NULO-996521 format. One record per residue (C-alpha): y, z, x. Coordinates in Angstrom, 2 decimals. Each point is the difference from the previous one (the first is absolute). Example, Ala and Ser with C-alpha at 12.3 -4.5 7.8 and 13.67 -1.06 7.14 Angstrom:
% residues 2
+---------+---------+---------+
:      c2 :      c3 :      c1 :
+---------+---------+---------+
:   -4.50 :    7.80 :   12.30 :
:    3.44 :   -0.66 :    1.37 :
+---------+---------+---------+
END
This chain:
% residues 561
+---------+---------+---------+
:      c2 :      c3 :      c1 :
+---------+---------+---------+
:    0.00 :    0.00 :    0.00 :
:    3.38 :   -1.02 :    1.42 :
:    2.86 :    2.44 :    0.08 :
:    3.62 :   -1.10 :   -0.35 :
:    2.89 :    1.90 :    1.43 :
:    3.25 :   -0.43 :   -1.93 :
:    3.10 :    0.88 :    1.93 :
:    3.29 :    0.92 :   -1.65 :
:    2.07 :   -3.01 :   -0.96 :
:    2.75 :    0.87 :    2.47 :
:   -2.55 :   -0.43 :    2.80 :
:   -1.43 :   -3.30 :   -1.21 :
:    2.66 :   -2.16 :    1.62 :
:   -1.34 :    0.68 :    3.48 :
:   -3.62 :    1.04 :   -0.40 :
:   -3.00 :   -2.09 :    0.99 :
:   -2.80 :   -0.51 :   -2.49 :
:   -3.60 :   -1.16 :    0.40 :
:    0.52 :   -1.11 :    3.56 :
:    3.10 :   -2.16 :   -0.60 :
:    1.50 :   -1.06 :    3.35 :
:    3.22 :    1.51 :    1.29 :
:    1.71 :   -3.39 :    0.15 :
:   -2.06 :   -2.81 :   -1.50 :
:    0.57 :   -3.32 :    1.79 :
:    2.65 :   -2.01 :   -1.71 :
:    1.40 :    2.87 :   -2.08 :
:    3.02 :    0.63 :    2.20 :
:    3.71 :   -0.50 :   -0.43 :
:    0.43 :   -3.27 :    1.87 :
:   -2.09 :   -2.58 :    1.82 :
:    0.12 :    1.76 :    3.34 :
:   -1.05 :    3.34 :   -1.47 :
:   -3.48 :   -1.34 :   -0.68 :
:   -0.75 :   -0.12 :    3.71 :
:    1.41 :    3.40 :    0.96 :
:   -1.62 :    2.12 :    2.69 :
:   -2.43 :    2.85 :   -0.61 :
:    2.68 :    2.61 :    0.60 :
:    1.78 :   -1.26 :   -3.11 :
:   -2.99 :    0.96 :   -2.16 :
:    1.36 :    2.72 :   -2.28 :
:   -0.35 :    0.75 :   -3.67 :
:    2.06 :   -2.49 :   -1.99 :
:    0.95 :    0.66 :   -3.64 :
:   -2.34 :   -1.87 :   -2.32 :
:    2.84 :   -1.82 :   -1.76 :
:    1.37 :   -1.24 :    3.35 :
:   -3.45 :   -1.13 :    1.03 :
:   -0.53 :   -1.88 :   -3.23 :
:    3.51 :   -1.41 :   -0.41 :
:    2.01 :    0.13 :    3.24 :
:    3.78 :    0.19 :   -0.49 :
:    2.25 :   -2.99 :    0.61 :
:    2.48 :   -0.19 :    2.85 :
:    3.60 :   -0.59 :   -1.09 :
:    1.59 :   -0.05 :   -3.43 :
:   -0.96 :   -1.96 :   -3.09 :
:    3.29 :   -1.93 :   -0.08 :
:   -0.54 :   -1.69 :    3.36 :
:   -3.69 :   -0.29 :   -0.84 :
:    1.06 :   -2.49 :   -2.69 :
:    3.27 :   -1.42 :    1.32 :
:   -1.30 :   -1.01 :    3.44 :
:   -3.04 :   -1.97 :   -1.28 :
:    2.20 :   -1.67 :   -2.62 :
:    2.41 :   -1.18 :    2.71 :
:   -2.90 :   -1.40 :    2.02 :
:   -1.29 :   -1.79 :   -3.12 :
:    3.46 :   -1.46 :   -0.67 :
:    0.04 :   -1.35 :    3.55 :
:   -3.40 :   -1.60 :   -0.59 :
:    1.21 :   -1.44 :   -3.31 :
:    3.05 :   -1.60 :    1.64 :
:   -2.30 :   -1.71 :    2.51 :
:   -2.29 :   -1.28 :   -2.73 :
:    2.58 :   -1.22 :   -2.50 :
:    2.16 :   -1.75 :    2.60 :
:   -0.44 :   -3.78 :   -0.48 :
:   -3.00 :    0.69 :   -2.24 :
:    0.26 :   -3.45 :   -1.58 :
:   -0.42 :   -1.69 :    3.40 :
:   -1.83 :   -2.26 :    0.43 :
:    0.49 :   -1.77 :   -3.30 :
:   -3.62 :   -1.02 :   -0.07 :
:   -3.43 :    1.08 :   -1.18 :
:   -1.45 :    1.97 :    2.90 :
:   -3.77 :    0.08 :    0.58 :
:   -1.79 :    1.60 :   -3.00 :
:    3.22 :    0.20 :   -1.99 :
:   -1.28 :   -3.33 :   -1.27 :
:   -2.46 :    2.03 :   -2.13 :
:    1.72 :    3.26 :   -0.78 :
:    3.56 :   -1.17 :   -0.77 :
:   -1.34 :   -2.43 :   -2.61 :
:   -2.64 :    2.39 :   -1.31 :
:    2.65 :    2.67 :   -0.49 :
:    2.19 :   -2.43 :   -1.93 :
:   -2.98 :   -1.02 :   -2.12 :
:   -0.75 :    3.64 :   -0.79 :
:    3.56 :    0.46 :   -1.21 :
:   -0.16 :   -3.01 :   -2.28 :
:   -3.60 :   -0.11 :   -1.17 :
:   -1.51 :    3.41 :    0.82 :
:   -2.61 :   -1.54 :    2.33 :
:   -0.12 :   -2.28 :    3.02 :
:   -0.10 :   -3.63 :   -1.14 :
:   -1.11 :   -3.00 :    2.06 :
:    2.96 :   -1.57 :    1.79 :
:    0.51 :   -3.62 :    0.96 :
:   -0.82 :   -1.53 :    3.38 :
:   -2.41 :    0.54 :    2.85 :
:    0.17 :    1.41 :    3.52 :
:    0.85 :   -3.47 :    1.28 :
:    2.47 :   -0.77 :   -2.77 :
:    1.67 :    3.27 :   -1.17 :
:    1.87 :   -1.42 :   -2.97 :
:    0.57 :    3.41 :   -1.57 :
:    1.49 :    1.40 :    3.24 :
:    2.59 :   -2.77 :    0.14 :
:    0.90 :    0.47 :   -3.64 :
:    0.25 :    3.75 :    0.45 :
:    2.43 :   -0.31 :    2.92 :
:    2.00 :   -2.53 :   -2.01 :
:    0.37 :    2.51 :   -2.84 :
:   -2.26 :   -1.79 :   -2.49 :
:   -2.40 :    1.84 :   -2.28 :
:   -2.50 :   -2.76 :   -0.81 :
:   -2.54 :    1.28 :    2.53 :
:   -3.22 :    0.27 :   -1.99 :
:   -2.76 :   -2.24 :   -1.25 :
:    0.20 :   -0.85 :   -3.69 :
:   -2.69 :    0.89 :   -2.52 :
:   -0.50 :    0.10 :   -3.76 :
:   -0.97 :    2.85 :   -2.36 :
:   -3.37 :   -1.70 :   -0.41 :
:   -0.59 :   -0.29 :    3.75 :
:    1.42 :    2.86 :    2.03 :
:   -2.29 :   -0.46 :    3.00 :
:    2.45 :   -2.13 :    2.05 :
:    2.59 :    2.79 :   -0.23 :
:   -2.32 :    2.86 :    0.96 :
:    0.41 :    0.69 :    3.72 :
:   -2.70 :    1.79 :    1.96 :
:    1.70 :    2.73 :    2.06 :
:   -1.65 :    2.09 :    2.71 :
:    2.25 :    3.08 :   -0.15 :
:    0.91 :    2.40 :   -2.81 :
:    3.42 :   -0.48 :   -1.60 :
:    2.06 :    3.14 :    0.78 :
:    1.54 :   -1.23 :    3.27 :
:    0.96 :   -3.26 :   -1.68 :
:    1.57 :    1.88 :   -2.89 :
:    2.10 :    1.88 :    2.55 :
:    1.11 :   -3.26 :    1.60 :
:    0.83 :   -1.22 :   -3.50 :
:    2.47 :    2.86 :   -0.50 :
:    2.20 :   -1.50 :    2.72 :
:   -0.27 :   -3.44 :   -1.56 :
:    0.94 :    1.45 :   -3.37 :
:    3.06 :    1.70 :    1.49 :
:    1.23 :   -2.70 :    2.40 :
:   -1.75 :   -3.20 :   -1.02 :
:   -2.85 :   -2.07 :    1.41 :
:    1.54 :   -0.47 :    3.43 :
:   -0.89 :    1.32 :    3.49 :
:    2.18 :    3.09 :   -0.38 :
:   -1.46 :    0.70 :   -3.43 :
:   -3.66 :   -0.22 :    0.94 :
:    0.56 :    1.98 :    3.23 :
:    2.14 :    2.72 :   -1.57 :
:   -2.84 :    2.29 :   -1.08 :
:   -1.66 :   -0.20 :    3.43 :
:    3.27 :    0.97 :    1.72 :
:    0.57 :    2.88 :   -2.42 :
:   -3.55 :    1.30 :    0.36 :
:    0.25 :   -0.34 :    3.79 :
:    3.18 :    2.08 :    0.07 :
:   -1.40 :    2.67 :   -2.32 :
:   -3.16 :    0.22 :    2.10 :
:    2.19 :    0.99 :    2.97 :
:    1.33 :    2.93 :   -2.01 :
:   -3.49 :    0.96 :   -1.16 :
:   -1.36 :   -0.04 :    3.56 :
:    2.94 :    1.99 :    1.37 :
:   -0.49 :    2.69 :   -2.63 :
:   -3.78 :   -0.08 :    0.49 :
:    0.28 :    0.39 :    3.78 :
:    2.48 :    2.84 :   -0.51 :
:   -2.46 :    1.78 :   -2.28 :
:   -2.89 :   -0.50 :    2.41 :
:    1.93 :    1.15 :    3.09 :
:    2.48 :    2.38 :   -1.70 :
:    2.70 :   -1.73 :    2.09 :
:    2.84 :   -2.06 :   -1.47 :
:    0.63 :   -1.62 :    3.39 :
:   -3.59 :   -1.21 :    0.32 :
:    0.08 :   -1.17 :   -3.61 :
:    3.09 :   -2.12 :    0.70 :
:   -1.65 :   -1.38 :    3.12 :
:   -2.95 :   -1.17 :   -2.10 :
:    2.28 :   -1.68 :   -2.51 :
:    2.01 :   -1.70 :    2.73 :
:   -3.10 :   -1.36 :    1.74 :
:   -1.27 :   -1.43 :   -3.28 :
:    3.39 :   -1.62 :   -0.57 :
:   -0.30 :   -1.59 :    3.44 :
:   -3.56 :   -1.29 :   -0.25 :
:   -0.03 :   -3.77 :   -0.06 :
:   -2.99 :   -0.46 :   -2.32 :
:    1.30 :    2.48 :   -2.57 :
:    3.43 :   -1.62 :    0.30 :
:   -1.26 :   -3.56 :   -0.58 :
:   -2.28 :    0.99 :   -2.88 :
:    2.97 :    1.83 :   -1.55 :
:    1.85 :   -3.33 :   -0.01 :
:   -2.85 :   -2.18 :   -1.31 :
:   -1.57 :   -0.22 :   -3.46 :
:   -3.55 :    0.88 :    1.04 :
:   -2.18 :    2.73 :   -1.49 :
:   -0.68 :    1.99 :    3.15 :
:    3.29 :    1.89 :    0.09 :
:   -0.68 :    1.24 :   -3.55 :
:   -3.53 :    1.04 :    0.96 :
:    1.47 :    1.89 :    2.97 :
:    2.55 :    1.69 :   -2.26 :
:   -2.50 :    1.27 :   -2.56 :
:   -2.46 :    1.20 :    2.66 :
:    2.79 :    1.86 :    1.79 :
:    1.26 :    1.54 :   -3.25 :
:   -3.52 :    1.08 :   -0.95 :
:   -0.51 :    1.68 :    3.36 :
:    3.43 :    1.67 :   -0.17 :
:   -0.77 :    1.37 :   -3.48 :
:   -3.25 :    1.49 :    1.29 :
:    1.83 :    1.71 :    2.87 :
:    2.48 :    1.50 :   -2.48 :
:   -2.94 :    1.03 :   -2.18 :
:   -1.55 :    1.66 :    3.03 :
:    3.09 :    2.18 :    0.44 :
:    0.37 :    0.77 :   -3.70 :
:   -3.63 :    0.98 :   -0.48 :
:    0.14 :    2.22 :    3.07 :
:    3.09 :    1.70 :   -1.33 :
:   -1.92 :    0.80 :   -3.18 :
:   -2.94 :    1.22 :    2.07 :
:    2.32 :    2.26 :    1.98 :
:    1.48 :    1.39 :   -3.23 :
:   -3.50 :    0.75 :   -1.26 :
:   -1.00 :    1.59 :    3.29 :
:    2.99 :    2.34 :   -0.03 :
:   -0.21 :    1.07 :   -3.65 :
:   -3.59 :   -0.24 :   -1.24 :
:   -3.41 :    1.49 :    0.82 :
:   -1.99 :   -2.12 :    2.44 :
:   -3.07 :   -1.99 :   -1.00 :
:   -2.59 :   -1.99 :    1.91 :
:    1.28 :   -3.46 :   -0.99 :
:    3.61 :    0.57 :   -0.96 :
:    2.02 :   -1.11 :   -3.04 :
:    0.56 :   -3.20 :   -1.93 :
:    3.31 :   -1.45 :    1.24 :
:    1.07 :   -1.86 :   -3.13 :
:    0.21 :   -3.70 :   -0.86 :
:    2.03 :   -0.75 :    3.14 :
:    2.48 :   -2.71 :   -1.07 :
:    0.56 :   -1.20 :    3.57 :
:   -3.67 :   -0.92 :    0.29 :
:    0.21 :   -1.83 :   -3.32 :
:    3.05 :   -1.86 :    1.37 :
:   -2.03 :   -0.85 :    3.09 :
:   -2.73 :   -1.42 :   -2.23 :
:    2.54 :   -2.17 :   -1.82 :
:    1.40 :   -1.27 :    3.30 :
:   -3.42 :   -0.77 :    1.45 :
:   -0.98 :   -1.68 :   -3.26 :
:    3.15 :   -2.10 :    0.38 :
:   -1.14 :   -0.87 :    3.53 :
:   -3.31 :   -1.26 :   -1.43 :
:    1.96 :   -1.89 :   -2.67 :
:    1.90 :   -1.77 :    2.78 :
:   -2.91 :   -0.83 :    2.29 :
:   -3.63 :    1.00 :   -0.23 :
:    0.03 :    1.43 :    3.52 :
:    1.87 :    2.99 :   -1.47 :
:   -3.41 :    1.32 :   -1.12 :
:   -0.84 :    1.00 :    3.58 :
:    3.03 :    2.29 :    0.15 :
:   -0.67 :    1.38 :   -3.49 :
:   -3.53 :    1.14 :    0.86 :
:    0.87 :    1.33 :    3.45 :
:    3.09 :    1.89 :   -1.13 :
:   -1.85 :    1.51 :   -2.97 :
:   -2.63 :    1.47 :    2.32 :
:    2.68 :    1.09 :    2.48 :
:    1.88 :    1.89 :   -2.71 :
:   -3.12 :    1.93 :   -1.00 :
:   -0.71 :    0.88 :    3.63 :
:    3.55 :    1.36 :    0.19 :
:   -0.73 :    2.14 :   -3.07 :
:   -3.10 :    1.48 :    1.59 :
:    1.95 :    0.60 :    3.21 :
:    2.72 :    1.86 :   -1.88 :
:   -2.54 :    2.27 :   -1.66 :
:   -1.63 :    0.63 :    3.34 :
:    3.39 :    0.74 :    1.59 :
:    0.50 :    3.02 :   -2.27 :
:   -3.46 :    1.25 :    0.89 :
:   -1.97 :   -0.80 :   -3.15 :
:   -3.71 :    0.35 :    0.51 :
:   -0.93 :   -3.18 :   -1.90 :
:    2.84 :   -2.48 :    0.48 :
:   -2.06 :   -3.13 :   -0.70 :
:   -1.55 :    1.55 :   -3.09 :
:    3.49 :    0.85 :   -1.23 :
:    1.17 :   -3.54 :    0.75 :
:   -2.87 :   -1.58 :   -1.95 :
:    0.43 :    2.39 :   -2.91 :
:    3.78 :    0.04 :   -0.32 :
:    1.42 :   -3.07 :    1.76 :
:   -2.50 :   -2.82 :   -0.55 :
:    0.29 :   -0.19 :   -3.83 :
:    3.78 :   -0.45 :    0.01 :
:   -0.28 :   -2.23 :    3.05 :
:   -2.24 :   -2.39 :   -1.95 :
:    2.77 :   -0.36 :   -2.57 :
:    2.65 :   -0.57 :    2.68 :
:   -1.82 :   -2.33 :    2.40 :
:   -2.48 :   -1.71 :   -2.31 :
:    1.25 :   -0.19 :   -3.60 :
:    3.70 :   -0.42 :    0.81 :
:   -0.50 :   -2.82 :    2.56 :
:   -2.40 :   -1.80 :   -2.36 :
:    2.53 :    0.22 :   -2.81 :
:    2.83 :   -1.17 :    2.27 :
:   -2.03 :   -2.98 :    1.18 :
:   -0.99 :   -1.01 :   -3.53 :
:    3.53 :    0.31 :   -1.38 :
:    1.26 :   -2.36 :    2.72 :
:   -2.06 :   -2.75 :   -1.71 :
:    1.74 :    0.43 :   -3.37 :
:    1.43 :   -3.52 :    0.19 :
:   -3.47 :   -1.47 :    0.41 :
:   -1.31 :    1.89 :   -3.03 :
:    3.03 :   -0.82 :   -2.16 :
:    0.28 :   -3.77 :    0.57 :
:   -2.15 :   -3.07 :   -0.39 :
:    0.65 :   -1.65 :    3.37 :
:   -1.89 :    2.35 :    2.34 :
:   -2.88 :   -1.37 :    2.04 :
:   -3.31 :    0.78 :   -1.74 :
:    1.87 :    1.48 :   -2.95 :
:   -2.19 :   -1.75 :   -2.60 :
:    2.58 :    0.77 :   -2.63 :
:   -1.46 :   -2.00 :   -2.93 :
:   -3.39 :    1.70 :    0.25 :
:    1.55 :    3.42 :    0.56 :
:    2.12 :   -0.16 :   -3.16 :
:   -2.45 :   -1.64 :   -2.38 :
:   -1.74 :    3.06 :   -1.45 :
:    2.49 :    2.82 :   -0.41 :
:    1.56 :    2.54 :    2.30 :
:   -3.23 :    1.77 :    0.97 :
:   -1.56 :   -3.20 :    1.30 :
:    3.32 :   -0.88 :    1.65 :
:    0.06 :    3.27 :    1.98 :
:   -3.57 :   -0.26 :    1.29 :
:    0.16 :   -3.73 :    0.71 :
:    3.31 :    0.41 :    1.83 :
:   -1.40 :    2.80 :    2.13 :
:   -3.13 :   -2.03 :    0.80 :
:    2.08 :   -3.05 :    0.96 :
:    2.28 :    2.15 :    2.17 :
:   -2.89 :    1.66 :    1.84 :
:   -1.58 :   -3.38 :    0.63 :
:    3.30 :   -1.20 :    1.42 :
:    0.12 :    2.99 :    2.39 :
:   -3.51 :   -0.84 :    1.21 :
:    1.06 :   -3.59 :    0.64 :
:    2.94 :    1.21 :    2.07 :
:   -2.30 :    2.26 :    2.02 :
:   -2.24 :   -2.99 :    0.77 :
:    3.05 :   -2.00 :    1.07 :
:    1.17 :    2.65 :    2.44 :
:   -3.40 :    0.57 :    1.59 :
:   -0.51 :   -3.74 :    0.46 :
:    3.45 :   -0.92 :    1.31 :
:   -0.64 :   -1.85 :    3.28 :
:    2.59 :   -2.78 :   -0.05 :
:    1.59 :   -0.45 :    3.42 :
:    3.74 :    0.33 :    0.55 :
:    2.09 :   -0.64 :    3.13 :
:    1.45 :    3.52 :   -0.09 :
:   -3.14 :    1.95 :   -0.87 :
:   -1.06 :    2.71 :    2.41 :
:   -2.65 :    2.67 :    0.40 :
:    0.52 :    3.73 :   -0.57 :
:   -0.65 :    0.92 :    3.63 :
:    2.95 :   -2.25 :    0.91 :
:    2.42 :    1.69 :   -2.40 :
:    0.83 :    3.23 :    1.91 :
:    0.97 :   -2.12 :    3.03 :
:    2.05 :   -2.50 :   -2.04 :
:   -1.96 :   -2.89 :    1.45 :
:    0.47 :   -2.40 :   -2.92 :
:    2.95 :    0.51 :   -2.36 :
:    0.79 :   -2.22 :   -2.97 :
:    2.81 :   -2.54 :   -0.04 :
:    1.32 :    0.33 :   -3.54 :
:    2.61 :   -2.69 :    0.59 :
:    1.00 :   -2.36 :    2.79 :
:    2.46 :   -2.91 :    0.07 :
:    1.89 :   -1.86 :    2.74 :
:    3.37 :   -0.91 :   -1.56 :
:    3.18 :   -0.92 :    1.82 :
:    3.17 :    2.02 :    0.36 :
:   -0.73 :    2.71 :    2.54 :
:    2.00 :   -1.62 :    2.82 :
:   -3.08 :   -0.95 :    2.00 :
:   -2.15 :   -3.11 :    0.24 :
:   -2.87 :    1.73 :   -1.81 :
:    0.27 :    2.80 :   -2.56 :
:   -2.37 :    2.37 :   -1.72 :
:    0.11 :    1.85 :   -3.31 :
:   -3.00 :    2.28 :   -0.41 :
:   -1.40 :    2.96 :   -1.90 :
:   -2.78 :    1.51 :    2.07 :
:   -2.11 :    2.70 :   -1.63 :
:   -0.62 :    2.24 :    3.00 :
:    0.32 :    3.69 :    0.74 :
:    2.47 :    1.40 :    2.51 :
:   -2.13 :    0.11 :    3.20 :
:    1.49 :    3.26 :    1.36 :
:   -0.90 :    1.76 :   -3.26 :
:   -3.46 :   -1.51 :   -0.36 :
:   -1.09 :    0.54 :    3.58 :
:    1.50 :    3.48 :   -0.03 :
:   -1.95 :    0.71 :   -3.20 :
:   -3.27 :   -0.86 :    1.74 :
:    0.70 :    2.67 :    2.61 :
:    1.03 :    2.45 :   -2.73 :
:   -3.20 :   -0.62 :   -1.97 :
:   -2.10 :    0.73 :    3.07 :
:    1.98 :    3.22 :    0.48 :
:   -0.64 :    0.92 :   -3.64 :
:   -3.74 :   -0.46 :    0.46 :
:    0.08 :    2.47 :    2.90 :
:    2.20 :    2.38 :   -1.98 :
:   -2.27 :   -0.08 :   -3.01 :
:   -3.11 :    0.61 :    2.10 :
:    1.73 :    2.94 :    1.75 :
:    1.85 :    1.61 :   -2.91 :
:   -1.38 :   -1.50 :   -3.24 :
:    3.58 :   -0.42 :   -1.18 :
:    0.15 :   -1.40 :   -3.54 :
:    2.94 :   -2.26 :    0.80 :
:   -1.79 :   -1.79 :    2.80 :
:   -3.11 :   -0.33 :   -2.14 :
:    1.92 :   -1.42 :   -2.97 :
:    1.83 :   -2.61 :    2.08 :
:   -3.18 :   -1.07 :    1.79 :
:   -1.82 :   -0.25 :   -3.32 :
:    2.73 :   -2.18 :   -1.53 :
:    0.08 :   -2.27 :    3.05 :
:   -3.78 :   -0.36 :   -0.02 :
:   -0.15 :   -0.70 :   -3.73 :
:    2.68 :   -2.67 :    0.31 :
:   -1.53 :   -1.72 :    3.03 :
:   -3.77 :    0.55 :    0.30 :
:   -1.04 :   -1.71 :   -3.28 :
:    1.57 :   -3.21 :    1.29 :
:   -2.06 :    0.31 :    3.17 :
:   -3.10 :    0.15 :   -2.17 :
:    1.08 :   -3.03 :   -2.07 :
:    0.80 :   -1.95 :    3.14 :
:   -3.46 :    0.62 :    1.44 :
:   -2.05 :   -0.16 :   -3.20 :
:    1.83 :   -2.64 :   -2.04 :
:    2.26 :   -1.81 :    2.49 :
:    2.83 :    0.53 :   -2.47 :
:    3.31 :   -1.82 :    0.40 :
:    2.57 :    2.70 :    0.82 :
:    3.45 :    0.47 :    1.49 :
:    2.01 :    2.50 :    2.01 :
:    2.06 :    1.04 :   -3.03 :
:   -3.12 :    1.59 :   -1.51 :
:    1.00 :    2.89 :    2.27 :
:    3.09 :    0.66 :   -2.14 :
:   -1.43 :    3.11 :   -1.75 :
:   -0.90 :    1.46 :    3.40 :
:    3.47 :   -0.36 :    1.57 :
:    1.45 :    3.24 :   -1.49 :
:   -2.96 :    1.93 :    1.38 :
:    0.50 :   -1.54 :    3.43 :
:    3.57 :    1.32 :   -0.22 :
:   -1.32 :    3.42 :   -1.05 :
:   -2.28 :   -0.02 :    3.05 :
:    3.02 :   -0.65 :    2.21 :
:    1.94 :    2.75 :   -1.74 :
:   -2.75 :    2.58 :    0.37 :
:   -0.47 :   -0.98 :    3.64 :
:    3.74 :    0.43 :    0.55 :
:   -0.21 :    3.48 :   -1.51 :
:   -2.81 :    0.90 :    2.39 :
:    1.93 :   -1.44 :    2.91 :
:    3.14 :    1.96 :   -0.79 :
:   -1.99 :    3.16 :   -0.61 :
:    0.35 :    2.95 :   -2.38 :
:    3.34 :    1.63 :   -0.71 :
:   -0.94 :    3.19 :    1.86 :
:   -0.40 :   -1.84 :    3.34 :
:    2.78 :    0.60 :    2.52 :
:    1.00 :   -1.77 :    3.19 :
:   -0.08 :   -3.71 :    0.75 :
:   -3.09 :   -0.89 :   -2.07 :
:    1.89 :   -0.78 :   -3.19 :
:    2.84 :   -1.74 :    1.84 :
:   -2.41 :   -2.35 :    1.77 :
:   -1.96 :   -0.64 :   -3.18 :
:    3.17 :   -0.72 :   -1.95 :
:    1.24 :   -2.34 :    2.75 :
:   -3.25 :   -1.98 :    0.00 :
:    0.01 :   -0.19 :   -3.80 :
:    3.63 :   -1.08 :   -0.07 :
:   -0.66 :   -2.68 :    2.61 :
:   -2.87 :   -1.35 :   -2.10 :
:    2.22 :   -0.22 :   -3.08 :
:    2.69 :   -1.82 :    1.99 :
:   -2.57 :   -2.45 :    1.34 :
:   -1.18 :   -0.62 :   -3.56 :
:    3.56 :   -0.73 :   -1.10 :
:    0.51 :   -2.40 :    2.91 :
:   -3.34 :   -1.74 :   -0.61 :
:    0.75 :   -0.48 :   -3.70 :
:    3.51 :   -1.29 :    0.72 :
:   -1.43 :   -2.51 :    2.48 :
:   -2.54 :   -1.28 :   -2.56 :
:    2.39 :    0.06 :   -2.96 :
:    1.11 :   -3.68 :    0.13 :
:   -3.66 :   -1.10 :   -0.07 :
:   -0.73 :    2.30 :   -2.96 :
:    2.87 :   -1.11 :   -2.25 :
:    0.07 :   -3.81 :    0.28 :
:    3.21 :    0.11 :    2.03 :
:    0.91 :   -3.40 :    1.44 :
:   -0.21 :    0.33 :    3.79 :
:   -0.70 :   -2.30 :    2.96 :
:   -3.66 :   -0.75 :    0.51 :
:    0.06 :    1.58 :    3.47 :
:    1.29 :    3.27 :   -1.47 :
:   -2.76 :   -0.03 :   -2.59 :
:   -2.65 :   -0.81 :    2.60 :
:    1.07 :    2.93 :    2.20 :
:   -0.65 :    2.32 :   -2.90 :
:   -3.64 :   -1.03 :   -0.23 :
:   -1.70 :    2.81 :    1.92 :
:   -3.32 :   -1.86 :    0.14 :
:   -0.81 :   -3.68 :   -0.20 :
:   -2.29 :    0.83 :   -2.94 :
:    3.15 :    0.85 :   -1.95 :
:    0.92 :   -3.68 :   -0.14 :
+---------+---------+---------+
END
């Protein structure tokens, strides 16, 4: 028979229960605190171990990230309508978004890859872009699309506000790109408890070339990145909020083996909606949904263990899993299904089979519609797993971290730059200083996680692996056609790796002497190099008209051409 010892509540803030460690790895006040020396091991109040306090005030905790996001927005909205052309896969998504606005679904547009009639008409401001059909024969109008509609709906918002022109169809991407800078800055601040490190993360994201180009192009990947980042950020907030509730319970209630139920947890529900939106933008969002759902439950068990509960995993399965299934299963499924409302509500959708679905009353309509929709999803899955068409800018996942083969979204050689030969290009490539620095930071995080089991290092490594490793599998198993910009959802986590590594380099706030000064100098130098590298690449990222020789000098590797 086990015997429990209940201490007075005034003593609970500092006592140790059931073998709980003095300072669990990763439960400290800032990044550097997680690697403190043994002499620092002293009883830490449970609330501070569960939810470390922030450094600095709340005002600057908001104002500083907002200023960084405004800077990133100015970069992205400057000359957003340049070039006045359909760049790369804008040929699909700009027209699909316009079709969604007008018809509720993506309709088949005119032309072929060799003769893009609809592209020319779109640039000219015409709206007769689609194949004609009749009420008795809707098949010519029904376009087979390989991606869910949410990202295209978001592009359509810009077209609705500003018209079907380059600025209009790029507006939503630029807005989402700018907001993602704010989200990352606030997220990094919450993970490090440092406003300065949070602003550093936001600034580096603003200066990354791939994020920058995708924020100025009507492709789906920037929206996928945004929803994945928002889902992760919501889970980190949920982690803090649930631990605050656990600390309240610990200080005011009798202990139990598994701990309490922590409520419905609206931040986890918000995370489920965001991750469902990621799946409704591109199917690859499912990898993040599954991984983050498991990660959140592991955090719950870790929190219960941190207060010394004897059966933390039993408490997690009993109290956290049921509400988690609502948040990260039911809510994402509902979000994904709702994004297809236009397909259900109109007659033009591919595979819609409207006449048969409406012939025998509403009950038959519901079940037939659902069956047609599920069959369509299975067709899309087959398309993705069998996609092997070659492309001049395709690359393999093991090439992506080294930026060996970026994507030329746009390239022309007009006159007017004052030289014999001119270039106007939009190159989808990351900022090399940031990407190569991130590789070093990720290696450092692996060592840190092995040594300290810090949750921040583990979460960033998990997100990076989930965003990258599945493509390695598809490259080997299916020889899938893929591109560097598939790394878009991973870029914020590369920045987080750099930010956490910078925190380790600078050291904890209690360190005295030259350690922090040297660490801050190295970090500052890296940020300055990133600014310089981005500024050097900027003309080749924004279709600025420059001499060919100037463009050529900006190509770090011959494989960039």
